[in-house]
N, C-alpha and C positions, 0 to 999 in steps of 0.2 A: 387815353387821350386826355387814361385814362384820363373846366375849370373856370374900377378902371384907373389903369395907371399908365403913365407915360413910361418910356422904355430906356433902360440903361444897361449896356452889356459890354464893358471894356474887356480887353484881353486879360486873361488871368496872369498875375505876376507870380511866377513860381520858377525856381531853378530846376525843379525836377519834372514839372508837367508843362510841356510846351503846347500851345494852342494856336492854330492858324487864325489870323485876324480875319474879321468879317470883311466882305467887299466894301469899298468906300461908299457905294451907293446905298447900302443898307445901314452901315454904321452911322452915316451922317443923319439918318432919320431918328436916331435914338437919343433920348433925353433922360436925365435923372428921374427916378420914380419913387413914389411912396403913397399908398392909399391907406388911410386909417379909418376903420369902422369896427364896432364891436370889440374893441381892444386888440385888434390885429393890424399888422402892417404888411403890405405887399411890396416886394422889391425883386429886381433881377440881381443875380449874383455878380459881384464886382471883383472878387478875388478868390483865391483858392480856399480860404477859410470858410467862405459862404458855401462853396460847392461841397466841402467836406461835411458841413453841418447837414446838408441835404442828403448826402450819401449815408450818413449815420442814421437819419430817420428812415431812409429806404431799407437799410439793413435790418433795423428793428422791426419794421412792418413785414418785409418780405421773408426774412429768415426767421426772426423770432416769433412772429404771429402766424405766418402762412406756411412755415416749414420749407421754404425754398432752399435748395442746395446751390449756394453762390460760389463761383470761382472768382475770388477777389484778391488783388495783391496787397490789400490793406485790411488788417483784422478789424472787424466791427463796422466796416463800410461796404456798401454795395458800389463797386467800381467796375466799369467795363470800358472797352476801347472807344465807344461812342461818346463817353462823357466829355472828353477833351475837345470835342467838336460842337457840343451843344451849348445853347443858352439855358440857364437854370433859373426857374421862377420859384420864389420862396414866399411863404407866409410865415411871419414871426408873431409870436405873442408879445405885445408891447411891454407888458409888465416885466417879463423875464428875458426877452430877446431870443427865446427858444424857437427854432424852426419847427412848425407844426403842420406844414403842408408844402408840397413841392410838385412841380412838373419839370420835365426837360423838353427843350424844343430844338429840333434839328432842321435848319433851314435848307432850301434847295442848294445853295452854294456850298454849304458845309457838307451836305450829303455827297456832293461830287468829290470833295476832298477826301472824305473817309472811304468812299467807294460804294456806298449804298445807304439806304435807310436800315434801321434795325428790323423793320417789318419785312424787308427783303429776305431776311434769314428765316422767317417763318412762313412767308407766302410768296407765290409767283405773282408779281405785281405788273406783269407785262401789259395788261389792259389799261393801266393808269399812266403809261409812259407819256402820253400827250399832256398830262396835268402836272408833271414833275417840276416844271419851271416856276410854278406859282403855288406849290404844295409844300407844307411843312409836316413834320412828324412830331406828334406828342407822345411822350412815353414816361415810364417810371413814376406815374402819378400815385401819390399816397398822402394820407392825412393821419396825424397822430390820433390814437383811439380816444383820447380825452376831448377831442375837438371835432368830432364828426357831425357837425351841424351845417346847415345850409350856408352860413356866413363865410366859412373858409373856402368852400368849393366855388361859391358864386364870385368871391373876390378873385380867385385864380382865373376863372372863366372870363371875367371882365377884363383882366390884364391881357389875356391871350387874344380876345376879340380886338382890342385896340392895337395890339402888336400886328395882327394880321392886316387891318385896314391901313395902319400907318406905313407899313412896308409893302403895300400893294400885293399881298398874298391872299388867295381866295379859298384854299382848300386845306383841310387838316385830316391826316390819317393817323391811325394808331391801332394797337392791339389791346382790346378791352378784355380784361381777365375775369374768368369765372373760377373760383376756388374748387379744386377737386375734393377737398375735405368737407364732408357733409355729415352732421350728426356723429362725428367721431370716426367716420368710415371714408376712406379714399375711394371715390367712385366717379365715373363720368356721367352718371344718370342725370344729375342736375343740369350739367352743361348741355346734354342732349335735349333735355326738356325745354331749356331756355332757347336753344337754337330752333326747335320746332315752333315756338311761339313767335320769335322775331322774324323767322323766315316767312311766316304767313302775313306779317303786318308791316315789316320795315326793311324788306330786302331791296337792294338797289337794282336798277335795270341791268340786264345781262351784260351790257357794254362795259360795266364797271366790275364785273365779278372777278375774284382772284381765287387761286387754288392753294390750299395749305400744303406745305412740304411734308409735314408729319400729321396727317389728318387724325382727328379724334374718331375712333371707330363707331360712328353713330349707329350703324345697323346692328351692332352687338350690345347696345345699351337700351335701357328703358327710358323712352322719351315722353312718357305720359304723366310724369310727376306734376303735381299742382304746385309749382314754385314760382317765385318772382325773380326777375333779373336783379343782380346787385344794384345798389343805389346809383352808382356811377353810370352804369349802362342805361338805367332808366332816365337819368339826367341827360345823357347824350341824345337819347331818342326824343325827349321833349324839345331839345334844341334843333331837331330836324335831321339828326344823323341817320345814315343808312348803313345796314350791314352788307358787307361785300361778298359774303360767302360763308361756307361751313367753318367751324372752329378748327384751329390747329391745337395739337397737344404739346404742351411745354413741360416735359418731365422735370426739368431743373427747378422751375418755379412752382411745380405742383398745381398747374392751372390749365384750363382750356381757354384759348384766346380767340376772340371774335375780331375779324378785321372790320374796322369801321371808318366811315368817311363823313366828315362834316364840311359843309360849304357855307361861307358867309351869306351867300345869296339865299340859302335855305333857312336862315334863322327866322322863326316866327316873329311877327310884328312886335309882340310884347317884349320878347327878349332883345330884339334889335333896339328898341327904345331904351330898355334897361341898360344894356351894355354900351351902346354906341350913341344914344341920344338921338337916333334917327328914326 
């Protein structure tokens, strides 16, 4: 979900990649954007080259670093069918222009056009159906390994928070990934142990629970390890996010994915002031 700037998200200009335009009511609320701090610039992708840069970073992190097996039509890029329907948020290094952080955002209108959220492929989201009209999906979040400090992720989160308020959207969902590779061994024990921790402290009310389509076999794993959740998941929890149920196993990405929900109304006061000035 697995992130303050104004919003700009024009239709991609590409003869090979067609992208459905945003509804007028949403597109009219978007303005050009750039936030500069700590030598970085936050912006929304405006053309295909921007999206390709994000997809290259995603490939480097997911395939090169995490060992994901990606089915992609473009070598060296992480590309899937949802990309053409998403808004892509980028953080660039000012000195070089290199994309060093990214999220993609699937709005309710675009989710209808593509047929589902990505999360629908991993979880049965039936209990969230009443929220879909004002709920966006965050996905494919990653930061370049040389820039994994608070500034990049806070800049991304600030832009996302303003996007939500500007467009009168109130909830964010996504699959927060826990790598299966731990100390050189592929195992679900770490994910099982993290699930045990967050289940006790940050589980959503039962009305919001979802079911994994390919569950991680928790009962066959050691869930007693003394491990901390990945930094991104800890960040979500500090922002008031809730876990919606047990993790799904994603064999292609070599991860266990926790379904998470963040609502603007649940932002703690200090983060609301930081991101929204309210």
